[in-house]
C-alpha positions, 0 to 999 in steps of 0.5 A, a space after each residue: 439383792 440383800 434385804 438391807 441393800 433393798 431397803 436402802 435402794 427403795 428408801 433412796 428411790 422414794 426420797 428422790 421422787 419426793 424431792 422432785 414432787 415437793 415444791 422448791 423451798 424458794 417458791 412462794 409461799 416459801 415458809 409453807 414449802 420449806 415446812 412441807 419439805 422439812 416434814 417429809 424429807 430426810 427421815 423415817 423408815 419409809 415402810 409404807 412406800 417400801 410396801 408399795 415397791 415390794 408388793 409391786 415387784 413381787 407382781 412383776 411391776 417395774 420400779 419406775 411405775 411404782 415411784 409415784 404410788 410410793 411417793 403418794 403414800 409417804 406424803 399422806 403418812 408425813 401429813 398425818 404425823 404433822 397433824 398428830 403432833 400438833 398441840 391440839 392433838 398429841 402436842 409432841 415436840 420431837 419427831 424422827 429425831 428433830 423438832 416437830 413441824 409446829 415447833 420448827 415453823 409455828 402451829 398455823 404453818 404446820 396445820 397448813 402443811 398437813 393440809 397441803 401434803 395430801 393434795 400433792 399426793 393425789 396430784 402425783 397419782 393423777 399426773 405421774 407419767 411413769 405410771 403405765 396405768 389407765 385412767 380407771 386404775 388411777 382413779 382406783 388408786 386415788 380412791 384407795 388413798 382418799 379412803 385411807 386418809 379420811 374418816 374410814 382411815 387415818 382421820 377416823 382412827 385419830 378421833 377414836 384414839 382421842 376419844 379413848 384417852 383415859 378410858 378402858 376399851 375392849 380389844 375389838 375397839 382397840 383393833 378398830 382404832 388401829 385398823 383405821 389410824 395405822 392399818 388403813 394406810 398400810 393396806 392402801 400401800 399394798 393395794 397400790 402396789 397390787 393395782 400397778 399390776 394389770 394381771 393380778 387375780 382376785 385370789 392374789 388381791 384377797 391374800 395380799 389384803 389379808 397380809 396387809 391387815 395382819 402386818 398393819 396390826 403387827 406394826 402398831 403392836 410393835 409401836 406400842 411396845 417400843 413406846 414403853 421399852 425404847 428411849 427417845 433418842 433411838 425412838 426419834 420421838 418421846 417415849 412413854 408418851 402413850 402412858 402419860 396421855 392415858 392412851 389405849 394401847 396393846 400394852 396398857 390392855 394386855 401388858 408387855 409380854 402378851 403384846 410381844 406374843 400378839 405381834 408374833 402371832 400377827 406376823 405368823 398370820 401375815 406370812 401364812 397369807 403369803 404362803 400360797 401366792 406363788 410369787 417372789 415374796 421373800 422381800 415381803 417376808 423380810 420386810 414383815 420380820 423387820 416390822 416386828 423386830 425394829 427398834 424405832 
């Protein structure tokens, strides 16, 4: 399958899965359910669910078994964007090329939308009937996603991001921030794909973990570059917003060219981790290239 065709296949699958799990917009409370669907459907690259699919498929897992985990990670991601955009956080007006959730539905509804989506993610992992996994594996998946969403992950990273605004921080501090805010969910995506396989070895798990950590940082470095280089129409959100808020980014610490070099360095490291796995890994390699070369 060609890479672009593969992306479209996975994007369509997760869209269908999300539509089936999200409450109907006419179900009470209608405003909340409309906001949940608005924040989640019809937008985004779906990189995290695609990581679930490509990892699982490399290990021989069927797509049907991966729809639930792919759906769950995207629900967590969507909730994090809703919260990230709120007036008390980044106060952004545009996300995925359309008004942010709080602009479209009001701040209280947006706040509750960001609260409701993770609950649905855990419900999916607990109840999806296509996941041929025993209760212990389901519990491991739920634990992975809970950690990625909580203080060890997105929530903790967001706090570090706010505390670093207007300050000069070290490379180590920046990497810690991004390993939580962005990297934790990317790592969880790969881990959920790996946990869907019952025959995976410890060495394969470790290599995939190392791969996920490298490509997760590469993803964030590329985000920092795009925030400077790409216009808002292509980006789907305001460009230059990081600099305007005094955020600590790879570009603010090291400049544009060095940040581009860093993204390539992390990309090569990610590929090195895949090289000894002996699986069908070309889709993961192609996805890695997409992550560091994307324009939005």
